[in-house]
C-alpha positions as CSV (number, residue, x, y, z in Angstrom):
1,M,25.1,22.3,1.5
2,R,22.7,23.3,-0.9
3,T,19.0,24.7,-0.1
4,Q,16.0,23.8,-2.4
5,F,13.0,26.0,-2.0
6,A,10.8,23.8,-4.2
7,G,6.9,23.1,-3.9
8,V,4.9,21.7,-6.0
9,Q,1.9,25.0,-5.1
10,Y,5.3,26.9,-6.4
11,T,5.5,25.2,-9.6
12,I,1.7,24.9,-10.7
13,D,1.2,29.2,-9.8
14,T,4.1,29.0,-11.8
15,V,2.4,27.2,-14.9
16,V,-1.0,29.2,-14.2
17,S,1.3,32.0,-14.5
18,E,3.0,31.5,-17.6
19,L,0.7,29.4,-20.0
20,S,-1.5,32.7,-19.0
21,D,0.6,34.5,-20.1
22,H,2.6,32.3,-23.1
23,P,-1.2,30.6,-25.4
24,E,2.0,29.0,-27.2
25,Y,2.9,27.3,-24.0
26,K,1.7,23.9,-22.9
27,F,1.6,21.4,-19.6
28,S,0.4,18.6,-17.7
29,I,-0.1,17.6,-14.2
30,V,-0.8,14.4,-13.6
31,E,-1.4,13.6,-9.9
32,M,-5.1,15.7,-8.3
33,A,-3.8,15.1,-4.4
34,F,-1.6,18.1,-5.3
35,L,-3.7,20.0,-7.1
36,Y,-6.5,19.5,-5.1
37,R,-4.4,21.2,-2.1
38,W,-3.1,23.9,-4.4
39,W,-6.8,24.6,-5.2
40,N,-7.6,25.2,-2.1
41,Q,-5.3,27.3,-1.5
42,A,-5.9,29.6,-4.8
43,T,-7.1,33.1,-5.5
44,D,-10.3,32.8,-7.7
45,K,-8.4,34.9,-10.4
46,Q,-6.0,31.7,-9.9
47,K,-8.9,29.4,-9.4
48,Q,-10.3,31.7,-13.3
49,Q,-7.1,31.7,-15.1
50,M,-6.6,27.5,-14.2
51,K,-10.0,27.0,-15.7
52,T,-9.5,29.0,-19.6
53,L,-6.0,27.2,-19.3
54,V,-8.2,23.7,-19.2
55,A,-11.2,25.5,-21.5
56,N,-7.8,26.5,-23.9
57,G,-6.2,23.5,-23.9
58,Q,-3.0,24.9,-22.4
59,L,-2.8,22.1,-19.1
60,E,-4.3,19.0,-19.3
61,F,-4.4,16.3,-17.0
62,I,-2.7,13.2,-18.0
63,N,-3.9,10.0,-15.0
64,G,-6.3,12.1,-13.2
65,G,-6.1,9.4,-10.5
66,W,-5.4,11.3,-7.1
67,C,-2.3,9.8,-7.2
68,M,0.5,6.9,-8.7
69,S,-0.9,4.1,-7.8
70,D,2.0,0.7,-6.9
71,E,0.2,-1.1,-9.5
72,A,2.5,-4.3,-8.5
73,N,1.3,-4.9,-5.3
74,M,-2.2,-3.7,-6.3
75,Y,-5.4,-4.3,-5.1
76,Y,-8.2,-3.9,-7.6
77,E,-10.3,-1.8,-5.3
78,D,-7.9,0.2,-3.7
79,F,-6.8,1.0,-7.8
80,I,-10.0,2.3,-8.5
81,D,-10.6,4.0,-5.5
82,N,-7.5,5.8,-6.0
83,M,-8.9,7.0,-9.8
84,A,-12.2,7.5,-8.8
85,V,-10.9,9.7,-6.4
86,G,-8.9,11.9,-9.1
87,L,-11.0,11.2,-12.0
88,R,-14.5,13.0,-9.9
89,W,-12.6,15.5,-8.6
90,L,-11.4,16.8,-11.9
91,K,-14.4,15.6,-13.6
92,E,-16.3,17.9,-10.8
93,T,-13.6,20.9,-10.4
94,L,-12.7,21.7,-13.8
95,N,-15.5,19.1,-16.4
96,Y,-12.1,16.9,-17.7
97,V,-11.4,13.4,-18.6
98,P,-8.3,12.4,-19.2
99,T,-7.5,9.6,-21.9
100,V,-3.9,9.6,-21.2
101,A,-2.1,7.4,-17.7
102,W,1.3,8.3,-17.1
103,H,2.4,5.8,-14.5
104,I,6.1,7.0,-14.2
105,D,7.5,5.8,-11.1
106,P,5.5,2.4,-10.0
107,F,7.9,-0.8,-8.6
108,G,5.6,-2.4,-12.2
109,H,2.5,-3.0,-14.0
110,H,0.3,-5.8,-12.9
111,S,-1.4,-7.2,-15.6
112,S,-4.6,-5.8,-15.5
113,S,-3.5,-2.6,-16.0
114,A,-4.0,-1.6,-19.5
115,S,-7.1,-3.4,-19.1
116,L,-8.8,-1.6,-16.6
117,F,-7.3,2.1,-17.8
118,S,-8.5,1.2,-20.8
119,Q,-12.2,0.5,-18.9
120,M,-12.0,3.9,-17.9
121,G,-12.2,5.4,-21.4
122,F,-7.7,6.1,-21.6
123,Q,-7.0,4.9,-24.8
124,A,-2.9,5.4,-24.5
125,F,-0.3,4.1,-21.0
126,F,2.9,5.6,-20.8
127,F,5.6,5.3,-17.9
128,A,9.3,4.9,-17.2
129,R,10.2,1.5,-15.2
130,I,10.4,-1.8,-16.7
131,D,12.8,-4.8,-16.1
132,Y,16.6,-4.0,-18.0
133,Q,16.3,-6.8,-19.5
134,D,12.4,-6.1,-20.7
135,K,14.1,-2.6,-21.3
136,R,17.3,-3.9,-23.2
137,Y,15.1,-5.8,-25.9
138,R,13.1,-3.0,-26.8
139,L,15.7,-0.8,-27.1
140,E,17.5,-3.6,-30.0
141,N,14.1,-4.3,-31.5
142,K,12.4,-0.7,-31.4
143,T,9.6,-1.1,-29.3
144,M,9.4,0.9,-26.9
145,E,6.2,1.5,-28.2
146,M,3.6,-1.0,-28.2
147,I,-0.3,-1.7,-27.9
148,W,-0.6,-3.5,-25.0
149,R,-3.7,-6.2,-25.5
150,P,-4.6,-7.5,-21.6
151,L,-4.8,-11.1,-20.5
152,Q,-8.2,-11.1,-19.7
153,Y,-8.4,-10.1,-23.8
154,T,-11.8,-11.0,-25.0
155,G,-11.9,-10.1,-28.5
156,D,-13.0,-6.4,-27.8
157,K,-10.2,-4.6,-29.3
158,S,-11.5,-1.7,-27.4
159,T,-9.7,-3.3,-23.7
160,F,-5.9,-2.7,-26.3
161,M,-4.0,0.6,-25.1
162,F,-1.4,1.9,-27.0
163,T,1.5,2.4,-24.4
164,H,5.2,3.5,-23.9
165,V,8.0,3.1,-22.5
166,N,9.9,5.7,-21.4
167,F,13.2,6.3,-22.6
168,Y,15.3,7.8,-19.9
169,H,13.4,6.5,-16.8
170,Y,12.4,10.3,-15.6
171,S,14.3,12.0,-17.1
172,P,16.1,14.1,-20.0
173,P,17.3,12.3,-23.0
174,P,21.3,12.4,-22.9
175,G,22.2,15.8,-24.4
176,F,19.1,17.6,-22.5
177,C,18.9,18.9,-19.0
178,F,15.5,20.6,-18.4
179,D,16.2,21.0,-14.2
180,D,17.7,24.0,-12.1
181,V,21.2,21.5,-11.4
182,C,22.2,22.2,-14.9
183,R,23.3,25.7,-14.3
184,D,23.3,25.8,-17.8
């Protein structure tokens, strides 16, 4: 049995260190609950490094919610509260406001997702899970990228959301491997 020594805090530690040493590198962080926990345990030096990386554009935050909510079964209030907590913390702590939504693991998307994200100031929405028949159709017709027009569309194009479905769920495309299990 293989033991895995993994934890989000180690990923963030490594990211901050590597980005600081390599100004050409960039990284994106999604869920603020993990970052909040790391921040509360980080040294003053690590916090300052992170602030510098954000200011330099090396570190960006996508989504910015406390976590990725399950959009298929959400209540509006829960979705809004989840996003508000994460976005508020991110703004108050790092003076950052995300413009890209990223929901890679929810089991479906609420019909109002694009409308809510656009009303929160997001310009793009990326996700991974999609009905297999819809995905097959989109792959065949090269429509994995689209402009999502919310059902609540009232003629205001500012609610339109550029949307992209990930090609290979949340794994690397065939022929690439970015994980330690590859042994390459």
